ROGULUM-684936 format. One record per atom (N, C-alpha, C, CB): residue in one letter; atom name; x, y, z. Coordinates in nm, 4 decimals. Glycine has a CB too. Layout:
BEGIN
site r: a | a: CA | X: X | Y: Y | Z: Z
...
This chain:
BEGIN
site r: m | a: N | X: 0.3502 | Y: -0.3448 | Z: -1.3496
site r: m | a: CA | X: 0.4707 | Y: -0.2913 | Z: -1.2933
site r: m | a: C | X: 0.4434 | Y: -0.2510 | Z: -1.1487
site r: m | a: CB | X: 0.5221 | Y: -0.1722 | Z: -1.3764
site r: h | a: N | X: 0.5275 | Y: -0.2926 | Z: -1.0605
site r: h | a: CA | X: 0.5133 | Y: -0.2601 | Z: -0.9197
site r: h | a: C | X: 0.6002 | Y: -0.1404 | Z: -0.8840
site r: h | a: CB | X: 0.5496 | Y: -0.3806 | Z: -0.8325
site r: p | a: N | X: 0.5636 | Y: -0.0747 | Z: -0.7732
site r: p | a: CA | X: 0.6567 | Y: 0.0257 | Z: -0.7224
site r: p | a: C | X: 0.7806 | Y: -0.0456 | Z: -0.6701
site r: p | a: CB | X: 0.5909 | Y: 0.1129 | Z: -0.6106
site r: q | a: N | X: 0.8766 | Y: 0.0295 | Z: -0.6255
site r: q | a: CA | X: 0.9962 | Y: -0.0334 | Z: -0.5712
site r: q | a: C | X: 0.9551 | Y: -0.1227 | Z: -0.4547
site r: q | a: CB | X: 1.1007 | Y: 0.0733 | Z: -0.5261
site r: l | a: N | X: 0.9904 | Y: -0.2499 | Z: -0.4638
site r: l | a: CA | X: 0.9469 | Y: -0.3469 | Z: -0.3645
site r: l | a: C | X: 1.0461 | Y: -0.3521 | Z: -0.2498
site r: l | a: CB | X: 0.9305 | Y: -0.4857 | Z: -0.4274
site r: s | a: N | X: 1.0027 | Y: -0.3061 | Z: -0.1358
site r: s | a: CA | X: 1.0859 | Y: -0.3154 | Z: -0.0163
site r: s | a: C | X: 1.0009 | Y: -0.3757 | Z: 0.0945
site r: s | a: CB | X: 1.1432 | Y: -0.1751 | Z: 0.0254
site r: e | a: N | X: 1.0567 | Y: -0.4733 | Z: 0.1603
site r: e | a: CA | X: 0.9811 | Y: -0.5480 | Z: 0.2598
site r: e | a: C | X: 0.9481 | Y: -0.4641 | Z: 0.3824
site r: e | a: CB | X: 1.0582 | Y: -0.6707 | Z: 0.3013
site r: h | a: N | X: 1.0282 | Y: -0.3626 | Z: 0.4120
site r: h | a: CA | X: 1.0005 | Y: -0.2825 | Z: 0.5309
site r: h | a: C | X: 0.8847 | Y: -0.1853 | Z: 0.5104
site r: h | a: CB | X: 1.1243 | Y: -0.2059 | Z: 0.5712
site r: k | a: N | X: 0.8525 | Y: -0.1517 | Z: 0.3853
site r: k | a: CA | X: 0.7398 | Y: -0.0624 | Z: 0.3595
site r: k | a: C | X: 0.6067 | Y: -0.1366 | Z: 0.3629
site r: k | a: CB | X: 0.7571 | Y: 0.0062 | Z: 0.2250
site r: t | a: N | X: 0.6077 | Y: -0.2610 | Z: 0.3201
site r: t | a: CA | X: 0.4854 | Y: -0.3415 | Z: 0.3202
site r: t | a: C | X: 0.5144 | Y: -0.4769 | Z: 0.3840
site r: t | a: CB | X: 0.4302 | Y: -0.3594 | Z: 0.1756
site r: p | a: N | X: 0.5234 | Y: -0.4801 | Z: 0.5172
site r: p | a: CA | X: 0.5592 | Y: -0.6062 | Z: 0.5842
site r: p | a: C | X: 0.4561 | Y: -0.7172 | Z: 0.5636
site r: p | a: CB | X: 0.5769 | Y: -0.5819 | Z: 0.7322
site r: q | a: N | X: 0.3286 | Y: -0.6817 | Z: 0.5407
site r: q | a: CA | X: 0.2272 | Y: -0.7845 | Z: 0.5200
site r: q | a: C | X: 0.2438 | Y: -0.8543 | Z: 0.3851
site r: q | a: CB | X: 0.0882 | Y: -0.7234 | Z: 0.5298
site r: c | a: N | X: 0.3177 | Y: -0.7946 | Z: 0.2939
site r: c | a: CA | X: 0.3426 | Y: -0.8547 | Z: 0.1626
site r: c | a: C | X: 0.4856 | Y: -0.9069 | Z: 0.1502
site r: c | a: CB | X: 0.3151 | Y: -0.7530 | Z: 0.0523
site r: a | a: N | X: 0.5598 | Y: -0.9090 | Z: 0.2591
site r: a | a: CA | X: 0.7022 | Y: -0.9444 | Z: 0.2551
site r: a | a: C | X: 0.7251 | Y: -1.0845 | Z: 0.2013
site r: a | a: CB | X: 0.7629 | Y: -0.9328 | Z: 0.3936
site r: d | a: N | X: 0.6397 | Y: -1.1800 | Z: 0.2404
site r: d | a: CA | X: 0.6591 | Y: -1.3173 | Z: 0.1923
site r: d | a: C | X: 0.6382 | Y: -1.3269 | Z: 0.0417
site r: d | a: CB | X: 0.5636 | Y: -1.4129 | Z: 0.2642
site r: l | a: N | X: 0.5431 | Y: -1.2509 | Z: -0.0117
site r: l | a: CA | X: 0.5196 | Y: -1.2521 | Z: -0.1564
site r: l | a: C | X: 0.6317 | Y: -1.1800 | Z: -0.2319
site r: l | a: CB | X: 0.3843 | Y: -1.1868 | Z: -0.1887
site r: i | a: N | X: 0.6842 | Y: -1.0745 | Z: -0.1738
site r: i | a: CA | X: 0.7971 | Y: -1.0041 | Z: -0.2351
site r: i | a: C | X: 0.9165 | Y: -1.0979 | Z: -0.2442
site r: i | a: CB | X: 0.8340 | Y: -0.8768 | Z: -0.1542
site r: q | a: N | X: 0.9432 | Y: -1.1676 | Z: -0.1345
site r: q | a: CA | X: 1.0553 | Y: -1.2621 | Z: -0.1324
site r: q | a: C | X: 1.0325 | Y: -1.3753 | Z: -0.2321
site r: q | a: CB | X: 1.0750 | Y: -1.3194 | Z: 0.0093
site r: a | a: N | X: 0.9086 | Y: -1.4244 | Z: -0.2401
site r: a | a: CA | X: 0.8775 | Y: -1.5325 | Z: -0.3343
site r: a | a: C | X: 0.8982 | Y: -1.4871 | Z: -0.4788
site r: a | a: CB | X: 0.7325 | Y: -1.5809 | Z: -0.3145
site r: l | a: N | X: 0.8604 | Y: -1.3637 | Z: -0.5099
site r: l | a: CA | X: 0.8793 | Y: -1.3126 | Z: -0.6458
site r: l | a: C | X: 1.0277 | Y: -1.2960 | Z: -0.6779
site r: l | a: CB | X: 0.8061 | Y: -1.1785 | Z: -0.6634
site r: h | a: N | X: 1.1042 | Y: -1.2432 | Z: -0.5831
site r: h | a: CA | X: 1.2485 | Y: -1.2306 | Z: -0.6051
site r: h | a: C | X: 1.3122 | Y: -1.3684 | Z: -0.6258
site r: h | a: CB | X: 1.3153 | Y: -1.1581 | Z: -0.4859
site r: t | a: N | X: 1.2719 | Y: -1.4649 | Z: -0.5456
site r: t | a: CA | X: 1.3255 | Y: -1.6006 | Z: -0.5580
site r: t | a: C | X: 1.2893 | Y: -1.6603 | Z: -0.6933
site r: t | a: CB | X: 1.2728 | Y: -1.6903 | Z: -0.4447
site r: c | a: N | X: 1.1649 | Y: -1.6422 | Z: -0.7343
site r: c | a: CA | X: 1.1207 | Y: -1.6949 | Z: -0.8637
site r: c | a: C | X: 1.2018 | Y: -1.6326 | Z: -0.9772
site r: c | a: CB | X: 0.9699 | Y: -1.6681 | Z: -0.8846
site r: h | a: N | X: 1.2241 | Y: -1.5034 | Z: -0.9703
site r: h | a: CA | X: 1.3006 | Y: -1.4366 | Z: -1.0757
site r: h | a: C | X: 1.4464 | Y: -1.4813 | Z: -1.0776
site r: h | a: CB | X: 1.2934 | Y: -1.2858 | Z: -1.0578
site r: q | a: N | X: 1.5023 | Y: -1.5114 | Z: -0.9607
site r: q | a: CA | X: 1.6414 | Y: -1.5559 | Z: -0.9556
site r: q | a: C | X: 1.6558 | Y: -1.6998 | Z: -1.0034
site r: q | a: CB | X: 1.6959 | Y: -1.5426 | Z: -0.8141
site r: e | a: N | X: 1.5609 | Y: -1.7843 | Z: -0.9674
site r: e | a: CA | X: 1.5713 | Y: -1.9262 | Z: -1.0022
site r: e | a: C | X: 1.5309 | Y: -1.9539 | Z: -1.1465
site r: e | a: CB | X: 1.4853 | Y: -2.0088 | Z: -0.9088
site r: k | a: N | X: 1.4399 | Y: -1.8771 | Z: -1.1991
site r: k | a: CA | X: 1.3866 | Y: -1.9031 | Z: -1.3338
site r: k | a: C | X: 1.4221 | Y: -1.7861 | Z: -1.4248
site r: k | a: CB | X: 1.2315 | Y: -1.9249 | Z: -1.3300
site r: t | a: N | X: 1.5505 | Y: -1.7751 | Z: -1.4532
site r: t | a: CA | X: 1.5999 | Y: -1.6574 | Z: -1.5245
site r: t | a: C | X: 1.5426 | Y: -1.6420 | Z: -1.6650
site r: t | a: CB | X: 1.7489 | Y: -1.6632 | Z: -1.5328
site r: i | a: N | X: 1.5221 | Y: -1.7506 | Z: -1.7354
site r: i | a: CA | X: 1.4692 | Y: -1.7415 | Z: -1.8720
site r: i | a: C | X: 1.3182 | Y: -1.7610 | Z: -1.8744
site r: i | a: CB | X: 1.5364 | Y: -1.8453 | Z: -1.9623
site r: s | a: N | X: 1.2696 | Y: -1.8600 | Z: -1.8019
site r: s | a: CA | X: 1.1267 | Y: -1.8907 | Z: -1.8087
site r: s | a: C | X: 1.0397 | Y: -1.7833 | Z: -1.7440
site r: s | a: CB | X: 1.0998 | Y: -2.0235 | Z: -1.7425
site r: k | a: N | X: 1.0991 | Y: -1.6936 | Z: -1.6641
site r: k | a: CA | X: 1.0198 | Y: -1.5847 | Z: -1.6062
site r: k | a: C | X: 0.9619 | Y: -1.4950 | Z: -1.7155
site r: k | a: CB | X: 1.1057 | Y: -1.5014 | Z: -1.5096
site r: f | a: N | X: 1.0296 | Y: -1.4915 | Z: -1.8307
site r: f | a: CA | X: 0.9803 | Y: -1.4105 | Z: -1.9412
site r: f | a: C | X: 0.8591 | Y: -1.4733 | Z: -2.0094
site r: f | a: CB | X: 1.0904 | Y: -1.3890 | Z: -2.0423
site r: f | a: N | X: 0.8320 | Y: -1.5988 | Z: -1.9787
site r: f | a: CA | X: 0.7186 | Y: -1.6690 | Z: -2.0387
site r: f | a: C | X: 0.6055 | Y: -1.6903 | Z: -1.9390
site r: f | a: CB | X: 0.7635 | Y: -1.8028 | Z: -2.0946
site r: g | a: N | X: 0.6100 | Y: -1.6215 | Z: -1.8258
site r: g | a: CA | X: 0.4973 | Y: -1.6212 | Z: -1.7338
site r: g | a: C | X: 0.5024 | Y: -1.7195 | Z: -1.6195
site r: g | a: CB | X: 0.3776 | Y: -1.6458 | Z: -1.8080
site r: t | a: N | X: 0.6167 | Y: -1.7793 | Z: -1.5914
site r: t | a: CA | X: 0.6198 | Y: -1.8770 | Z: -1.4822
site r: t | a: C | X: 0.6054 | Y: -1.8108 | Z: -1.3451
site r: t | a: CB | X: 0.7496 | Y: -1.9565 | Z: -1.4872
site r: c | a: N | X: 0.6338 | Y: -1.6838 | Z: -1.3348
site r: c | a: CA | X: 0.6234 | Y: -1.6133 | Z: -1.2059
site r: c | a: C | X: 0.4954 | Y: -1.5293 | Z: -1.1962
site r: c | a: CB | X: 0.7458 | Y: -1.5232 | Z: -1.1853
site r: n | a: N | X: 0.4064 | Y: -1.5426 | Z: -1.2933
site r: n | a: CA | X: 0.2881 | Y: -1.4577 | Z: -1.2966
site r: n | a: C | X: 0.1930 | Y: -1.4815 | Z: -1.1800
site r: n | a: CB | X: 0.2150 | Y: -1.4788 | Z: -1.4249
site r: d | a: N | X: 0.1812 | Y: -1.6054 | Z: -1.1322
site r: d | a: CA | X: 0.0913 | Y: -1.6320 | Z: -1.0199
site r: d | a: C | X: 0.1361 | Y: -1.5557 | Z: -0.8956
site r: d | a: CB | X: 0.0852 | Y: -1.7828 | Z: -0.9903
site r: v | a: N | X: 0.2641 | Y: -1.5626 | Z: -0.8666
site r: v | a: CA | X: 0.3178 | Y: -1.4909 | Z: -0.7504
site r: v | a: C | X: 0.3035 | Y: -1.3404 | Z: -0.7707
site r: v | a: CB | X: 0.4665 | Y: -1.5281 | Z: -0.7266
site r: k | a: N | X: 0.3286 | Y: -1.2952 | Z: -0.8923
site r: k | a: CA | X: 0.3179 | Y: -1.1522 | Z: -0.9221
site r: k | a: C | X: 0.1744 | Y: -1.1035 | Z: -0.9039
site r: k | a: CB | X: 0.3657 | Y: -1.1234 | Z: -1.0652
site r: n | a: N | X: 0.0769 | Y: -1.1820 | Z: -0.9485
site r: n | a: CA | X: -0.0634 | Y: -1.1438 | Z: -0.9329
site r: n | a: C | X: -0.1044 | Y: -1.1401 | Z: -0.7859
site r: n | a: CB | X: -0.1533 | Y: -1.2407 | Z: -1.0096
site r: q | a: N | X: -0.0571 | Y: -1.2368 | Z: -0.7076
site r: q | a: CA | X: -0.0858 | Y: -1.2362 | Z: -0.5641
site r: q | a: C | X: -0.0243 | Y: -1.1132 | Z: -0.4980
site r: q | a: CB | X: -0.0327 | Y: -1.3648 | Z: -0.4976
site r: l | a: N | X: 0.0973 | Y: -1.0800 | Z: -0.5384
site r: l | a: CA | X: 0.1639 | Y: -0.9619 | Z: -0.4842
site r: l | a: C | X: 0.0883 | Y: -0.8350 | Z: -0.5226
site r: l | a: CB | X: 0.3091 | Y: -0.9544 | Z: -0.5339
site r: t | a: N | X: 0.0402 | Y: -0.8284 | Z: -0.6446
site r: t | a: CA | X: -0.0371 | Y: -0.7128 | Z: -0.6887
site r: t | a: C | X: -0.1616 | Y: -0.6955 | Z: -0.6029
site r: t | a: CB | X: -0.0758 | Y: -0.7273 | Z: -0.8362
site r: l | a: N | X: -0.2310 | Y: -0.8052 | Z: -0.5746
site r: l | a: CA | X: -0.3507 | Y: -0.7982 | Z: -0.4903
site r: l | a: C | X: -0.3163 | Y: -0.7542 | Z: -0.3485
site r: l | a: CB | X: -0.4214 | Y: -0.9336 | Z: -0.4870
site r: c | a: N | X: -0.2057 | Y: -0.8039 | Z: -0.2962
site r: c | a: CA | X: -0.1624 | Y: -0.7660 | Z: -0.1617
site r: c | a: C | X: -0.1270 | Y: -0.6176 | Z: -0.1562
site r: c | a: CB | X: -0.0418 | Y: -0.8511 | Z: -0.1178
site r: l | a: N | X: -0.0529 | Y: -0.5698 | Z: -0.2537
site r: l | a: CA | X: -0.0153 | Y: -0.4284 | Z: -0.2570
site r: l | a: C | X: -0.1377 | Y: -0.3390 | Z: -0.2757
site r: l | a: CB | X: 0.0858 | Y: -0.4029 | Z: -0.3692
site r: r | a: N | X: -0.2331 | Y: -0.3844 | Z: -0.3553
site r: r | a: CA | X: -0.3559 | Y: -0.3080 | Z: -0.3765
site r: r | a: C | X: -0.4351 | Y: -0.2971 | Z: -0.2464
site r: r | a: CB | X: -0.4422 | Y: -0.3734 | Z: -0.4864
site r: a | a: N | X: -0.4451 | Y: -0.4089 | Z: -0.1731
site r: a | a: CA | X: -0.5160 | Y: -0.4072 | Z: -0.0450
site r: a | a: C | X: -0.4462 | Y: -0.3139 | Z: 0.0537
site r: a | a: CB | X: -0.5254 | Y: -0.5497 | Z: 0.0136
site r: d | a: N | X: -0.3145 | Y: -0.3166 | Z: 0.0540
site r: d | a: CA | X: -0.2387 | Y: -0.2280 | Z: 0.1426
site r: d | a: C | X: -0.2624 | Y: -0.0820 | Z: 0.1058
site r: d | a: CB | X: -0.0886 | Y: -0.2607 | Z: 0.1361
site r: r | a: N | X: -0.2617 | Y: -0.0515 | Z: -0.0228
site r: r | a: CA | X: -0.2841 | Y: 0.0859 | Z: -0.0673
site r: r | a: C | X: -0.4247 | Y: 0.1331 | Z: -0.0291
site r: r | a: CB | X: -0.2637 | Y: 0.0968 | Z: -0.2196
site r: k | a: N | X: -0.5245 | Y: 0.0460 | Z: -0.0470
site r: k | a: CA | X: -0.6614 | Y: 0.0828 | Z: -0.0101
site r: k | a: C | X: -0.6725 | Y: 0.1084 | Z: 0.1396
site r: k | a: CB | X: -0.7598 | Y: -0.0272 | Z: -0.0520
site r: d | a: N | X: -0.6047 | Y: 0.0268 | Z: 0.2191
site r: d | a: CA | X: -0.6063 | Y: 0.0446 | Z: 0.3639
site r: d | a: C | X: -0.5405 | Y: 0.1770 | Z: 0.4033
site r: d | a: CB | X: -0.5353 | Y: -0.0727 | Z: 0.4329
site r: r | a: N | X: -0.4254 | Y: 0.2061 | Z: 0.3436
site r: r | a: CA | X: -0.3573 | Y: 0.3323 | Z: 0.3732
site r: r | a: C | X: -0.4425 | Y: 0.4519 | Z: 0.3310
site r: r | a: CB | X: -0.2209 | Y: 0.3373 | Z: 0.3028
site r: t | a: N | X: -0.5087 | Y: 0.4410 | Z: 0.2159
site r: t | a: CA | X: -0.5944 | Y: 0.5487 | Z: 0.1674
site r: t | a: C | X: -0.7111 | Y: 0.5710 | Z: 0.2626
site r: t | a: CB | X: -0.6459 | Y: 0.5173 | Z: 0.0264
site r: k | a: N | X: -0.7702 | Y: 0.4618 | Z: 0.3084
site r: k | a: CA | X: -0.8834 | Y: 0.4712 | Z: 0.4008
site r: k | a: C | X: -0.8407 | Y: 0.5373 | Z: 0.5317
site r: k | a: CB | X: -0.9425 | Y: 0.3314 | Z: 0.4285
site r: r | a: N | X: -0.7264 | Y: 0.4935 | Z: 0.5873
site r: r | a: CA | X: -0.6774 | Y: 0.5525 | Z: 0.7122
site r: r | a: C | X: -0.6446 | Y: 0.7003 | Z: 0.6938
site r: r | a: CB | X: -0.5533 | Y: 0.4769 | Z: 0.7622
site r: s | a: N | X: -0.5848 | Y: 0.7342 | Z: 0.5818
site r: s | a: CA | X: -0.5491 | Y: 0.8732 | Z: 0.5543
site r: s | a: C | X: -0.6742 | Y: 0.9602 | Z: 0.5426
site r: s | a: CB | X: -0.4657 | Y: 0.8827 | Z: 0.4257
site r: l | a: N | X: -0.7764 | Y: 0.9095 | Z: 0.4758
site r: l | a: CA | X: -0.9011 | Y: 0.9838 | Z: 0.4605
site r: l | a: C | X: -0.9688 | Y: 1.0050 | Z: 0.5957
site r: l | a: CB | X: -0.9956 | Y: 0.9103 | Z: 0.3647
site r: e | a: N | X: -0.9704 | Y: 0.9007 | Z: 0.6787
site r: e | a: CA | X: -1.0298 | Y: 0.9138 | Z: 0.8116
site r: e | a: C | X: -0.9550 | Y: 1.0177 | Z: 0.8948
site r: e | a: CB | X: -1.0299 | Y: 0.7783 | Z: 0.8839
site r: l | a: N | X: -0.8233 | Y: 1.0152 | Z: 0.8881
site r: l | a: CA | X: -0.7427 | Y: 1.1120 | Z: 0.9623
site r: l | a: C | X: -0.7667 | Y: 1.2537 | Z: 0.9109
site r: l | a: CB | X: -0.5936 | Y: 1.0765 | Z: 0.9521
site r: a | a: N | X: -0.7746 | Y: 1.2700 | Z: 0.7802
site r: a | a: CA | X: -0.7993 | Y: 1.4018 | Z: 0.7216
site r: a | a: C | X: -0.9364 | Y: 1.4543 | Z: 0.7626
site r: a | a: CB | X: -0.7886 | Y: 1.3956 | Z: 0.5684
site r: r | a: N | X: -1.0365 | Y: 1.3674 | Z: 0.7638
site r: r | a: CA | X: -1.1709 | Y: 1.4102 | Z: 0.8052
site r: r | a: C | X: -1.1723 | Y: 1.4509 | Z: 0.9525
site r: r | a: CB | X: -1.2735 | Y: 1.2975 | Z: 0.7805
site r: k | a: N | X: -1.1007 | Y: 1.3766 | Z: 1.0351
site r: k | a: CA | X: -1.0940 | Y: 1.4096 | Z: 1.1774
site r: k | a: C | X: -1.0244 | Y: 1.5436 | Z: 1.1974
site r: k | a: CB | X: -1.0206 | Y: 1.2988 | Z: 1.2556
site r: k | a: N | X: -0.9131 | Y: 1.5639 | Z: 1.1282
site r: k | a: CA | X: -0.8424 | Y: 1.6916 | Z: 1.1393
site r: k | a: C | X: -0.9296 | Y: 1.8071 | Z: 1.0905
site r: k | a: CB | X: -0.7112 | Y: 1.6873 | Z: 1.0594
site r: r | a: N | X: -1.0026 | Y: 1.7835 | Z: 0.9830
site r: r | a: CA | X: -1.0903 | Y: 1.8872 | Z: 0.9282
site r: r | a: C | X: -1.2012 | Y: 1.9216 | Z: 1.0273
site r: r | a: CB | X: -1.1511 | Y: 1.8414 | Z: 0.7940
site r: a | a: N | X: -1.2596 | Y: 1.8197 | Z: 1.0903
site r: a | a: CA | X: -1.3647 | Y: 1.8431 | Z: 1.1891
site r: a | a: C | X: -1.3097 | Y: 1.9201 | Z: 1.3088
site r: a | a: CB | X: -1.4261 | Y: 1.7098 | Z: 1.2351
site r: d | a: N | X: -1.1907 | Y: 1.8846 | Z: 1.3542
site r: d | a: CA | X: -1.1289 | Y: 1.9564 | Z: 1.4658
site r: d | a: C | X: -1.1012 | Y: 2.1018 | Z: 1.4285
site r: d | a: CB | X: -0.9986 | Y: 1.8871 | Z: 1.5086
site r: l | a: N | X: -1.0540 | Y: 2.1240 | Z: 1.3073
site r: l | a: CA | X: -1.0249 | Y: 2.2593 | Z: 1.2615
site r: l | a: C | X: -1.1527 | Y: 2.3421 | Z: 1.2509
site r: l | a: CB | X: -0.9531 | Y: 2.2554 | Z: 1.1264
site r: e | a: N | X: -1.2582 | Y: 2.2839 | Z: 1.1973
site r: e | a: CA | X: -1.3849 | Y: 2.3559 | Z: 1.1868
site r: e | a: C | X: -1.4404 | Y: 2.3884 | Z: 1.3249
site r: e | a: CB | X: -1.4869 | Y: 2.2738 | Z: 1.1068
site r: k | a: N | X: -1.4214 | Y: 2.2978 | Z: 1.4191
site r: k | a: CA | X: -1.4647 | Y: 2.3230 | Z: 1.5567
site r: k | a: C | X: -1.3886 | Y: 2.4421 | Z: 1.6149
site r: k | a: CB | X: -1.4436 | Y: 2.1972 | Z: 1.6447
site r: l | a: N | X: -1.2579 | Y: 2.4468 | Z: 1.5912
site r: l | a: CA | X: -1.1784 | Y: 2.5601 | Z: 1.6393
site r: l | a: C | X: -1.2208 | Y: 2.6907 | Z: 1.5728
site r: l | a: CB | X: -1.0299 | Y: 2.5349 | Z: 1.6142
site r: w | a: N | X: -1.2489 | Y: 2.6860 | Z: 1.4430
site r: w | a: CA | X: -1.2950 | Y: 2.8059 | Z: 1.3731
site r: w | a: C | X: -1.4274 | Y: 2.8552 | Z: 1.4325
site r: w | a: CB | X: -1.3111 | Y: 2.7775 | Z: 1.2219
site r: k | a: N | X: -1.5166 | Y: 2.7607 | Z: 1.4583
site r: k | a: CA | X: -1.6468 | Y: 2.7963 | Z: 1.5145
site r: k | a: C | X: -1.6290 | Y: 2.8599 | Z: 1.6523
site r: k | a: CB | X: -1.7383 | Y: 2.6717 | Z: 1.5238
site r: e | a: N | X: -1.5422 | Y: 2.8021 | Z: 1.7347
site r: e | a: CA | X: -1.5163 | Y: 2.8584 | Z: 1.8673
site r: e | a: C | X: -1.4539 | Y: 2.9975 | Z: 1.8554
site r: e | a: CB | X: -1.4238 | Y: 2.7652 | Z: 1.9486
site r: f | a: N | X: -1.3655 | Y: 3.0145 | Z: 1.7609
site r: f | a: CA | X: -1.3015 | Y: 3.1445 | Z: 1.7399
site r: f | a: C | X: -1.4040 | Y: 3.2486 | Z: 1.6961
site r: f | a: CB | X: -1.1894 | Y: 3.1332 | Z: 1.6353
site r: d | a: N | X: -1.4934 | Y: 3.2107 | Z: 1.6030
site r: d | a: CA | X: -1.5963 | Y: 3.3030 | Z: 1.5551
site r: d | a: C | X: -1.6926 | Y: 3.3406 | Z: 1.6666
site r: d | a: CB | X: -1.6732 | Y: 3.2415 | Z: 1.4384
site r: e | a: N | X: -1.7257 | Y: 3.2461 | Z: 1.7535
site r: e | a: CA | X: -1.8179 | Y: 3.2738 | Z: 1.8636
site r: e | a: C | X: -1.7527 | Y: 3.3621 | Z: 1.9692
site r: e | a: CB | X: -1.8661 | Y: 3.1432 | Z: 1.9270
site r: a | a: N | X: -1.6212 | Y: 3.3545 | Z: 1.9819
site r: a | a: CA | X: -1.5502 | Y: 3.4343 | Z: 2.0811
site r: a | a: C | X: -1.5434 | Y: 3.5813 | Z: 2.0411
site r: a | a: CB | X: -1.4099 | Y: 3.3797 | Z: 2.1014
site r: e | a: N | X: -1.5525 | Y: 3.6088 | Z: 1.9137
site r: e | a: CA | X: -1.5442 | Y: 3.7477 | Z: 1.8666
site r: e | a: C | X: -1.6690 | Y: 3.8224 | Z: 1.8890
site r: e | a: CB | X: -1.5106 | Y: 3.7531 | Z: 1.7230
């Protein structure tokens, strides 16, 4: 199960999102028997890579903010 698929949130996966929507529209019955699974699996991998990238960037930003905050605390403690 995917999160709500919107092309503006994950532009790097937009072509796969569109392909999955097209597959589901064109193959209304056979989609239940796995005809769209290849596209779905590719989309899952793309979304997973995007999530890992966002997590990595968020962690780096949090570490930078934490280091800046600790630096300010240290300067404040030394000023007292």
